[in-house]
C-alpha positions as CSV (number, residue, x, y, z in Angstrom):
1,M,34.0,16.3,-29.0
2,K,34.1,19.9,-28.0
3,S,35.1,21.3,-24.6
4,F,34.3,24.6,-22.9
5,S,36.4,26.7,-20.5
6,T,34.9,29.5,-18.4
7,N,36.0,32.6,-16.6
8,Q,33.3,34.0,-14.4
9,I,33.4,37.6,-13.5
10,L,31.3,38.5,-10.5
11,K,31.1,42.1,-9.4
12,S,29.8,43.5,-6.2
13,A,29.0,46.9,-4.8
14,L,29.0,48.2,-1.3
15,L,26.4,50.8,-0.2
16,T,27.9,53.1,2.4
17,G,26.6,56.2,4.1
18,I,27.7,58.7,6.7
19,A,25.3,60.8,8.8
20,L,26.5,64.0,10.5
21,A,23.5,64.9,12.6
22,A,20.5,63.2,14.4
23,F,18.3,62.3,11.4
24,T,17.0,59.3,9.5
25,L,18.3,58.7,5.9
26,Q,16.5,56.3,3.6
27,L,18.6,54.9,0.7
28,F,16.7,53.8,-2.4
29,S,18.4,51.9,-5.2
30,Q,17.4,50.2,-8.3
31,L,19.8,47.2,-8.5
32,P,20.5,45.6,-11.9
33,Q,18.9,42.1,-11.9
34,A,21.7,40.4,-13.8
35,V,25.2,38.8,-13.4
36,N,28.0,39.3,-15.9
37,Y,29.4,36.0,-17.4
38,Q,32.3,35.7,-19.8
39,A,33.9,32.6,-21.3
40,V,36.1,31.3,-24.1
41,A,34.9,28.4,-26.3
42,R,37.6,25.8,-27.4
43,D,37.4,22.4,-29.1
44,A,38.9,19.2,-27.6
45,S,42.3,20.1,-29.1
46,G,42.3,23.5,-27.4
47,N,41.6,25.4,-30.6
48,L,39.4,28.5,-30.3
49,L,35.8,28.3,-31.7
50,A,36.0,31.7,-33.3
51,N,33.0,33.5,-34.9
52,Q,30.7,30.5,-34.1
53,N,27.2,30.4,-32.9
54,V,26.8,28.4,-29.6
55,G,23.7,27.5,-27.6
56,L,23.9,28.1,-23.8
57,R,21.7,27.1,-20.9
58,F,22.4,28.5,-17.3
59,K,21.0,26.9,-14.2
60,V,21.1,28.4,-10.6
61,R,21.1,25.5,-8.1
62,S,20.4,25.9,-4.3
63,G,22.6,24.3,-1.6
64,S,25.0,22.3,-3.8
65,A,26.3,21.6,-7.3
66,T,23.4,19.0,-7.7
67,G,20.9,20.9,-5.6
68,T,17.4,22.1,-6.6
69,V,17.3,24.2,-9.7
70,V,15.7,27.6,-8.8
71,Y,16.2,29.4,-12.1
72,T,17.0,28.4,-15.7
73,E,17.5,30.5,-18.8
74,T,18.8,29.9,-22.4
75,K,20.7,32.1,-24.8
76,S,22.1,31.8,-28.3
77,I,25.5,33.7,-28.7
78,T,28.1,34.1,-31.4
79,T,31.8,34.1,-30.3
80,N,34.2,36.8,-31.5
81,Q,37.5,36.2,-33.4
82,F,39.1,35.1,-30.1
83,G,36.3,32.6,-29.2
84,L,35.2,35.0,-26.4
85,F,31.6,35.8,-25.6
86,T,29.9,37.7,-22.8
87,H,26.4,37.3,-21.4
88,E,24.4,38.9,-18.6
89,I,22.7,36.1,-16.7
90,G,19.2,37.2,-15.9
91,K,18.6,38.7,-19.3
92,G,18.3,35.5,-21.3
93,S,15.2,33.6,-22.2
94,P,13.8,32.2,-18.8
95,T,12.5,28.6,-18.9
96,Q,12.1,28.1,-15.2
97,G,11.7,30.6,-12.3
98,N,12.3,34.3,-12.1
99,F,15.8,35.7,-11.7
100,S,14.6,38.7,-9.6
101,S,12.8,36.3,-7.2
102,I,15.9,34.2,-6.3
103,N,16.4,34.2,-2.5
104,W,20.1,34.6,-2.3
105,K,20.2,34.4,1.5
106,S,18.4,31.0,1.7
107,A,21.5,28.9,0.9
108,D,24.8,28.9,-1.1
109,M,24.1,29.2,-4.8
110,Y,25.8,27.3,-7.6
111,L,25.9,28.2,-11.3
112,E,25.7,25.3,-13.8
113,V,26.6,26.1,-17.4
114,E,25.5,23.9,-20.3
115,I,26.5,24.3,-24.0
116,D,25.6,23.1,-27.5
117,A,28.6,24.0,-29.7
118,Q,26.4,23.6,-32.8
119,G,24.2,26.4,-31.7
120,G,21.2,24.1,-31.0
121,T,19.5,22.8,-27.8
122,N,21.4,19.5,-27.4
123,Y,23.2,20.8,-24.3
124,T,26.3,19.3,-22.6
125,S,26.9,20.2,-18.9
126,L,30.2,21.8,-18.0
127,G,29.6,21.3,-14.3
128,A,28.6,23.7,-11.6
129,S,30.6,26.1,-9.4
130,Q,29.7,28.1,-6.3
131,M,28.8,31.7,-6.7
132,L,31.1,33.2,-4.0
133,S,29.9,36.8,-4.2
134,V,26.4,38.0,-4.3
135,P,26.2,40.5,-7.2
136,Y,25.2,44.0,-6.3
137,A,24.0,42.8,-2.9
138,L,21.0,41.1,-4.4
139,S,20.2,39.5,-1.1
140,A,19.8,42.9,0.7
141,P,16.6,44.8,0.7
142,D,16.1,47.6,-1.9
143,E,15.5,50.1,0.9
144,Q,17.6,50.6,4.1
145,T,17.4,53.1,6.9
146,L,20.5,54.6,8.7
147,I,20.0,56.3,12.1
148,W,22.7,58.4,13.7
149,S,22.8,59.0,17.5
150,D,24.9,62.0,18.4
151,A,24.8,61.1,22.1
152,T,26.3,57.7,21.7
153,K,28.1,58.3,18.5
154,T,26.4,55.2,17.0
155,L,25.2,54.6,13.4
156,T,22.3,52.1,13.4
157,I,21.1,50.2,10.3
158,S,17.4,49.2,10.0
159,G,18.3,45.5,9.9
160,G,19.5,45.7,13.5
161,N,23.2,46.1,13.1
162,S,25.1,49.2,14.3
163,V,28.6,50.7,14.3
164,I,30.2,53.2,16.7
165,L,32.1,55.9,14.9
166,P,35.2,57.2,16.7
167,V,35.2,61.0,17.6
168,S,38.7,62.5,18.2
169,G,37.6,65.0,20.9
170,G,36.0,68.4,20.7
171,S,32.4,69.3,20.1
172,V,30.6,69.8,16.9
173,G,31.4,73.0,15.2
174,P,28.9,75.8,14.5
175,T,26.5,75.7,11.7
176,G,27.9,76.9,8.5
177,P,26.4,79.9,6.6
178,T,23.2,79.4,4.6
179,G,23.7,78.6,1.0
180,V,22.4,80.5,-2.0
181,K,18.6,80.3,-2.6
182,G,17.8,77.8,-5.2
183,A,15.7,78.4,-8.3
184,T,11.9,78.4,-8.0
185,G,10.3,75.0,-8.5
186,V,7.7,74.2,-11.2
187,T,4.1,75.2,-10.6
188,G,2.0,72.5,-8.9
189,P,-1.2,71.1,-10.4
190,S,-4.5,73.2,-10.2
191,G,-6.8,72.4,-7.3
192,A,-10.3,70.9,-7.7
193,T,-13.2,73.1,-8.8
194,G,-15.2,74.5,-5.9
195,A,-18.8,73.9,-5.1
196,Q,-21.5,75.6,-7.2
197,G,-23.0,78.7,-5.7
198,P,-26.8,79.2,-4.9
199,T,-29.3,79.8,-7.8
200,G,-30.1,83.5,-8.3
201,A,-33.6,85.0,-8.2
202,T,-36.0,84.5,-11.1
203,G,-36.2,87.5,-13.5
204,A,-39.3,89.4,-14.4
205,T,-41.8,87.9,-16.9
206,G,-41.5,89.5,-20.3
207,P,-44.5,90.9,-22.3
208,A,-47.0,88.4,-23.9
209,G,-46.5,87.9,-27.7
210,S,-49.3,87.6,-30.3
211,V,-50.6,84.1,-31.4
212,S,-52.7,83.5,-34.5
213,N,-55.4,80.7,-34.7
214,L,-54.4,77.3,-36.1
215,S,-55.6,76.0,-39.5
216,G,-55.4,72.9,-41.6
217,D,-56.0,69.5,-39.9
218,V,-55.8,71.2,-36.5
219,T,-58.1,74.4,-36.1
220,G,-58.9,76.9,-33.3
221,A,-56.9,79.0,-30.9
222,P,-54.1,77.5,-28.9
223,G,-55.4,75.8,-25.8
224,S,-58.8,75.1,-27.4
225,N,-57.9,73.5,-30.8
226,T,-59.8,70.8,-32.6
227,V,-58.6,68.0,-35.0
228,T,-61.2,67.7,-37.8
229,K,-59.1,66.1,-40.5
230,I,-56.1,63.7,-41.0
231,Q,-54.0,64.5,-44.1
232,G,-56.8,66.8,-45.3
233,R,-59.4,64.1,-45.1
234,N,-62.5,64.5,-42.8
235,V,-62.8,62.7,-39.5
236,A,-66.3,61.5,-38.8
237,N,-68.0,63.0,-35.7
238,T,-68.9,59.5,-34.3
239,A,-68.0,58.3,-30.8
240,P,-65.9,55.1,-31.0
241,A,-66.7,52.0,-29.0
242,S,-64.2,50.1,-26.9
243,G,-61.5,48.4,-29.1
244,E,-62.4,50.2,-32.3
245,V,-59.9,52.0,-34.5
246,L,-60.1,54.7,-37.2
247,K,-60.6,53.3,-40.7
248,W,-61.0,55.0,-44.0
249,N,-64.5,54.2,-45.3
250,G,-64.0,55.9,-48.6
251,S,-65.3,59.3,-47.6
252,A,-64.1,59.9,-44.0
253,W,-62.0,58.4,-41.1
254,A,-64.6,56.6,-39.0
255,P,-64.5,54.3,-35.9
256,A,-64.7,50.5,-36.9
257,A,-63.8,47.1,-35.4
258,D,-60.1,46.2,-35.4
259,A,-59.3,43.5,-37.9
260,T,-57.1,40.6,-36.6
261,G,-54.4,38.7,-38.5
262,G,-51.3,39.9,-40.4
263,G,-53.3,40.8,-43.6
264,G,-56.1,42.8,-42.1
265,G,-54.1,45.6,-40.6
266,G,-54.7,44.5,-37.0
267,S,-52.5,42.7,-34.5
268,S,-50.6,39.5,-35.5
269,Q,-48.7,36.8,-33.6
270,W,-46.2,36.7,-36.5
271,T,-43.1,38.9,-36.2
272,T,-41.1,40.3,-39.1
273,S,-37.4,40.6,-39.1
274,G,-36.1,42.2,-42.3
275,S,-37.4,39.9,-45.1
276,N,-38.1,37.1,-42.6
277,I,-41.2,36.3,-40.6
278,Y,-41.3,34.0,-37.6
279,Y,-43.6,32.8,-34.8
280,N,-42.1,31.4,-31.6
281,S,-45.0,31.2,-29.2
282,G,-47.5,28.3,-29.3
283,N,-48.3,25.9,-32.2
284,V,-49.5,26.5,-35.7
285,G,-52.5,24.5,-37.1
286,I,-53.5,24.0,-40.7
287,G,-56.9,22.4,-41.1
288,T,-57.3,22.2,-37.3
289,A,-58.0,24.7,-34.5
290,S,-56.2,22.6,-31.9
291,P,-52.6,22.1,-32.9
292,T,-51.5,20.3,-29.7
293,Q,-49.4,17.5,-31.1
294,A,-46.4,19.4,-32.5
295,P,-45.4,23.0,-33.4
296,L,-46.9,22.5,-36.9
297,V,-50.0,20.3,-37.3
298,I,-51.6,19.7,-40.7
299,S,-55.0,17.9,-40.6
300,T,-57.9,17.1,-42.9
301,A,-61.3,15.8,-42.2
302,N,-61.7,14.6,-45.7
303,T,-61.0,10.8,-45.8
304,S,-60.4,10.8,-49.5
305,L,-57.5,13.3,-49.2
306,P,-54.3,12.8,-47.2
307,S,-52.8,15.3,-44.8
308,E,-49.6,16.2,-46.6
309,I,-47.0,18.8,-47.3
310,Y,-46.7,19.7,-51.0
311,F,-43.4,20.9,-52.4
312,E,-42.8,22.6,-55.8
313,A,-39.6,23.7,-57.3
314,G,-38.7,25.5,-60.5
315,L,-40.7,27.1,-63.2
316,G,-40.3,24.4,-65.8
317,S,-43.1,22.5,-67.5
318,P,-44.1,20.3,-65.8
319,A,-43.0,21.7,-62.4
320,K,-41.0,19.4,-60.1
321,R,-43.3,18.4,-57.2
322,A,-43.0,16.2,-54.2
323,R,-45.5,15.1,-51.5
324,L,-44.9,14.1,-47.8
325,G,-47.9,13.0,-45.8
326,V,-50.1,10.4,-44.2
327,D,-53.4,9.0,-45.5
328,D,-56.5,7.9,-43.7
329,N,-55.1,4.4,-43.2
330,G,-52.1,5.7,-41.3
331,I,-49.6,5.0,-44.2
332,T,-46.8,7.6,-44.3
333,Y,-45.5,8.3,-47.8
334,L,-42.9,10.4,-49.6
335,Y,-43.0,10.5,-53.4
336,T,-42.2,12.7,-56.4
337,Q,-45.2,13.6,-58.5
338,T,-43.1,14.7,-61.6
339,G,-39.5,15.0,-62.4
340,A,-36.7,12.8,-63.6
341,S,-37.5,9.1,-62.9
342,G,-39.5,10.1,-59.8
343,E,-36.5,9.6,-57.5
344,V,-36.5,10.0,-53.8
345,R,-33.2,10.8,-52.1
346,I,-32.2,11.0,-48.5
347,G,-28.7,12.5,-48.1
348,S,-26.2,14.4,-46.2
349,T,-24.7,17.8,-46.8
350,S,-24.2,19.3,-50.3
351,Y,-27.2,17.4,-51.6
352,T,-25.2,14.2,-51.6
353,P,-27.7,11.3,-51.3
354,K,-27.0,8.3,-49.0
355,I,-30.2,6.5,-49.8
356,Q,-31.7,6.7,-53.3
357,M,-35.0,5.1,-54.5
358,I,-36.3,5.2,-58.0
359,N,-39.9,4.6,-59.2
360,T,-39.1,1.1,-60.6
361,G,-38.4,-0.1,-57.0
362,E,-34.5,-0.2,-57.0
363,V,-32.8,1.1,-53.8
364,S,-29.2,2.2,-53.5
365,I,-27.6,2.7,-50.0
366,G,-24.2,4.1,-49.0
367,N,-22.0,5.9,-51.5
368,V,-24.9,6.2,-54.0
369,V,-24.0,5.9,-57.6
370,S,-26.3,6.0,-60.6
371,V,-26.1,2.3,-61.1
372,F,-29.2,0.2,-60.3
373,D,-28.1,-3.4,-61.2
374,A,-30.0,-4.9,-58.3
375,Q,-33.2,-4.3,-56.4
376,T,-31.1,-3.3,-53.4
377,R,-27.4,-2.2,-53.8
378,I,-25.1,-1.2,-50.9
379,N,-22.0,0.8,-52.0
380,S,-19.5,1.2,-49.2
381,S,-16.1,0.0,-47.9
382,S,-16.5,-2.8,-45.4
383,T,-14.2,-4.1,-42.6
384,I,-14.5,-7.0,-40.2
385,A,-15.6,-4.6,-37.5
386,K,-17.9,-2.6,-39.8
387,P,-19.5,-4.8,-42.5
388,Q,-21.8,-3.6,-45.3
389,L,-24.8,-5.5,-43.9
390,R,-25.3,-6.7,-40.3
391,V,-28.3,-8.7,-39.0
392,V,-28.4,-8.9,-35.1
393,E,-30.6,-11.2,-33.0
394,N,-31.6,-9.4,-29.8
395,T,-31.6,-12.6,-27.7
396,T,-28.4,-14.4,-26.6
397,T,-29.4,-17.9,-27.7
398,D,-31.4,-17.7,-30.9
399,F,-30.2,-17.3,-34.5
400,A,-30.1,-14.2,-36.7
401,R,-31.9,-15.1,-39.9
402,I,-32.3,-14.2,-43.6
403,T,-35.1,-16.1,-45.4
404,L,-35.2,-16.7,-49.2
405,N,-38.2,-17.9,-51.1
406,N,-40.4,-17.3,-54.1
407,N,-43.6,-15.3,-53.8
408,N,-46.1,-18.2,-53.7
409,A,-43.8,-21.1,-52.8
410,T,-44.6,-23.2,-49.8
411,N,-40.9,-24.1,-49.0
412,Y,-38.2,-21.6,-48.2
413,W,-34.5,-21.4,-47.4
414,T,-33.1,-19.7,-44.3
415,I,-29.5,-18.7,-43.6
416,A,-29.2,-18.5,-39.8
417,G,-26.2,-17.7,-37.6
418,K,-25.5,-17.3,-34.0
419,S,-22.4,-16.5,-32.0
420,S,-21.1,-16.9,-28.4
421,S,-17.9,-17.0,-26.4
422,I,-17.3,-20.7,-27.3
423,P,-16.4,-21.3,-31.0
424,A,-17.8,-24.9,-30.9
425,N,-21.3,-23.4,-30.1
426,D,-21.1,-20.8,-32.9
427,K,-23.2,-22.0,-35.9
428,L,-23.9,-21.0,-39.4
429,N,-26.8,-23.1,-40.8
430,F,-28.3,-23.4,-44.3
431,Y,-31.8,-24.4,-43.4
432,H,-34.6,-25.7,-45.6
433,S,-38.2,-25.7,-44.5
434,A,-38.6,-29.3,-45.6
435,G,-35.1,-30.8,-45.1
436,G,-34.0,-29.0,-41.9
437,D,-30.3,-28.0,-41.5
438,V,-28.7,-29.1,-44.7
439,V,-25.3,-27.7,-43.9
440,S,-24.0,-26.6,-40.5
441,I,-20.7,-24.9,-39.9
442,S,-19.3,-24.4,-36.4
443,G,-16.8,-21.8,-35.2
444,D,-14.2,-24.6,-34.5
445,K,-13.8,-25.3,-38.2
446,K,-16.2,-28.2,-38.4
447,V,-18.6,-28.7,-41.3
448,Q,-21.5,-31.1,-41.1
449,V,-23.5,-32.1,-44.2
450,N,-26.8,-33.7,-43.4
451,G,-27.2,-35.6,-46.7
452,E,-25.1,-36.6,-49.7
453,L,-22.0,-34.7,-50.5
454,M,-21.6,-34.7,-54.3
455,V,-18.7,-33.4,-56.3
456,N,-19.6,-33.2,-60.0
457,D,-16.9,-32.6,-62.7
458,G,-14.3,-31.6,-60.0
459,F,-12.1,-32.8,-57.3
460,L,-12.2,-32.9,-53.5
461,K,-8.9,-31.3,-52.3
462,T,-7.5,-31.3,-48.8
463,G,-4.7,-29.5,-47.0
464,G,-3.4,-28.4,-43.6
465,T,-2.1,-30.4,-40.6
466,T,-5.1,-32.7,-40.1
467,R,-5.3,-34.1,-43.7
468,T,-7.8,-36.4,-45.4
469,A,-5.6,-37.4,-48.4
470,F,-1.8,-37.1,-48.5
471,Q,1.5,-38.8,-49.6
472,V,4.2,-40.4,-47.5
473,V,7.7,-41.2,-48.9
474,S,9.7,-43.9,-47.1
475,S,13.0,-42.5,-45.7
476,N,15.6,-43.3,-43.1
477,S,13.6,-41.3,-40.5
478,N,10.3,-43.1,-40.9
479,T,11.3,-46.6,-42.1
480,I,12.6,-49.5,-40.0
481,G,13.0,-53.0,-41.4
482,N,10.0,-53.9,-43.5
483,Q,7.7,-51.0,-42.4
484,T,7.2,-47.3,-42.9
485,M,5.2,-45.1,-40.4
486,L,2.3,-43.1,-41.9
487,S,2.4,-40.0,-39.5
488,Y,-0.6,-37.7,-39.5
489,S,-2.4,-35.6,-36.8
490,G,-5.4,-37.1,-35.1
491,A,-4.7,-40.7,-36.1
492,Q,-7.2,-43.2,-34.5
493,S,-7.4,-47.0,-34.6
494,T,-11.0,-46.6,-36.0
495,D,-9.8,-44.7,-39.1
496,I,-10.2,-46.4,-42.5
497,L,-7.1,-46.1,-44.7
498,L,-6.8,-46.6,-48.4
499,I,-3.1,-47.0,-49.5
500,T,-1.6,-47.4,-52.9
501,P,2.1,-47.2,-54.0
502,L,2.9,-44.5,-56.5
503,W,4.0,-46.4,-59.6
504,T,5.9,-43.5,-61.1
505,S,8.2,-43.6,-58.1
506,T,10.6,-46.3,-57.0
507,Y,9.0,-49.6,-57.8
508,L,7.9,-51.9,-55.0
509,N,7.5,-55.5,-56.2
510,A,5.9,-56.8,-53.0
511,P,2.4,-57.1,-51.4
512,I,1.7,-54.5,-48.7
513,G,-0.5,-54.3,-45.6
514,V,-1.3,-51.7,-42.8
515,Y,-1.7,-51.9,-39.0
516,F,-2.2,-49.4,-36.1
517,Q,0.0,-49.4,-33.0
518,S,0.8,-46.8,-30.3
519,G,-1.1,-43.9,-32.0
520,N,0.3,-44.4,-35.5
521,W,-0.5,-46.3,-38.7
522,Y,2.2,-48.3,-40.5
523,V,2.5,-49.8,-44.0
524,F,4.6,-53.0,-44.2
525,R,5.8,-55.6,-46.7
526,Q,3.9,-58.8,-46.2
527,D,6.9,-60.8,-47.5
528,S,9.0,-59.5,-44.5
529,G,11.5,-58.1,-46.9
530,T,13.3,-54.8,-46.2
531,M,11.2,-51.7,-47.1
532,P,13.4,-49.6,-49.5
533,T,13.6,-45.8,-49.2
534,G,12.1,-43.5,-51.8
535,I,8.8,-45.4,-52.1
536,T,5.9,-43.0,-52.3
537,F,2.5,-44.1,-50.9
538,N,-0.8,-42.4,-51.6
539,V,-2.9,-42.4,-48.4
540,M,-6.6,-41.5,-47.9
541,V,-8.1,-41.4,-44.4
542,V,-11.9,-41.8,-43.7
543,K,-12.9,-40.9,-40.2
544,Q,-15.7,-42.9,-38.4
């Protein structure tokens, strides 16, 4: 445990002024926004913590030692060889408030010091003490006005206070001699440029120069020139009609109709941007003049050909091609015409397929791998909340179903399930079209078999609390006199019991019987002899 002793040093300054004549004096000061703090760090035994890094946190509290914190700052400082360190409060790292905004006049202020002797931020409070002096008169304004009245011999401060200065008789002496003239001050900045003067009169026109006639594509004298050629090729003397443009007809530039479309040299609705071309107004029709159904409409009037998009990739032989379209019967299709196994893949980014179909009919869904060991394979990680396959019935009372049958068979199997908020009403049925619900399993752990339950070359095993077959060993806790209690959960008087002693255990050379009383079945010796302990009975229960 480390302790901390402190020695606060608070300094103050007093602004004073004396006026000797009737004038106003304004005092301006730039006060330092900090308070000196000095302390010595010692451990619990009083030993100095020399040359050690310590973590400090300073809090200024208003009104009392536990009052509201108006300012907080932290500082990491290393002590000297005497355990001494000094800090200027107000120049640390603020974590709350602003030191220069503290209203020192609002209430008494208390300084709380906290320290982490390990140099971290796990601070321990050393308590708080009142700040008895206001450093550098921080509570005073930065600007004060002193007014001297020669008539009343009174010095007044702008805050409203005043003091009368004693005068020991006599009048004010004569004005002293004028001092030596000071040096000339620096030159002030240049003034703004003056307004522009009026425009002068226009000068006389000079003599006209000589101009020669034009030649080449443009001929004639300036002012009456004629264009008879473009790049040295003749322009036909034919008046153009409205909308016509000049076209080269092989011998001259002559008026002709403006061609439309991007390839004819006329206007086009397509816009080029670098090596790209785009069209963002209206729809595009291929095979139709009325593309109103979508931005791109592909149509054909030929019933023997589908409307489709044809894709081709690579320069190999044969090329890799795919078709996406719809035929005259309204059947939408996507298939590969050539390529490896004619696969169709639907995927995510980086060309990773999530659904893959091959031309032999196999489908892979999920994390697709190149393994087709079933007609439909789902590869994914499942949970109770997110299984690999889920079939949902849209009604609240009917079953969700999966039907299994051969192609031409009359009968079929259906696996049907429904759920609710009551486990006893939740069912999983294995249904046959001819036999009905063969097996029905409910959510309360009951299984109903509508028919014969056959176990071939195996055993029927049971376990749990409510058991069908179990063993009971006679002991001091369940045996009294000639009888042993056969305790099992859900015992009823209508139960059918089959009981045999286990001959490999302690031998019982007596006939036995069973009876039901007060919720339990008992096995007893019919000869009324005492039932020995350690006898093992095999018990089988059949419920009605």
